[in-house]
Structure formats: C-alpha cells, structure tokens
N, C-alpha and C positions, 0 to 999 in steps of 0.2 A: 607557806608563803615563798620559800626558796624555790619550790617546784614551779610556781607561777612565774617567778622572775626568770628562771632558766628557760621557760617556754618563750618568753619575750626576748631573751638574749640569743636564741637559737640562730646560728650562722654568724654570730659576731666574734667568735673566738674567745668569749668570756663565759664564766660560769660562777654561780653563787654556791658556796659550800657552807653547810651547816656543821659546825664542830661539836655540837652537843651529842654526847654519847648516852645511850639508854642506861639508866641505873646509876648515873653519876650526879653529883651536885650540879645544879643549874649554873651555866656560865653567865657572866654579865652580858646583857644584850649587845653592847658595843663590841664584844669579843666573840660572840657566838657565830656570826656570819662573816665571810670574806668574799670579795669579788676577785676572781683569779683568772689568769689566762689559762687556756685549756691544758697547757703543759706544766702549769704550776710555778713557772719561773718568776712571775710577778703577781703581787696581790696587794689588796688594800682592805682594811677592816671596814665593815659597813656599820656606821653608827646607828642607823634605824632602817630595818628591812622594809618597813611599811612605806617610808619616804622613797626608798629606792624603787619599790614596786609602782608607786604612784608616778614617779618620774618616767619609768620605762613605759607605762601605759600611755602617758602623755606623748612621749616620743613616737610610739607606735601609731597613735591617732594622727599626729602631724604627718607621718610618713604616708599613711593611708589617704589623707586629704590631698597631699601633693601628687600622688599617683592616680587618684580617683577622678 
C-alpha cells in the first residue's frame, strides 16, 4: 500500500515510509507509516494508510478531470 501511495505522491516532494522491519513484532498501525518530506526534515504519522490511499486517488482523479 505504501508503494501505491508513493506512486501517487511522485513529484510532490513527499514520501510514505513503512517502519515495519522484517522479523520484528508488528508495529501499531498508526505508528507504522509516516508521510515525510523527501529530506526527512518534516513528517506526520499516518493513522490509516488505506484512507490516505483513497484520498490520494481521489485527488488524482480530480486533477485528471481538471486537465482532461
């Protein structure tokens, strides 16, 4: 899901990071993903990666309609 979000964020200067490491105890969902600037100077926790993905898709559709 993070990869799909990052595809939609391409060119925005933002990236979704997944902090779950293989072989470790699962992180709480609201702490697993962050939305960061590419340089990592600013970030916010993502409470729900699925809601973020849905919002990014909606924004992309609106952008496509405006230019189409």
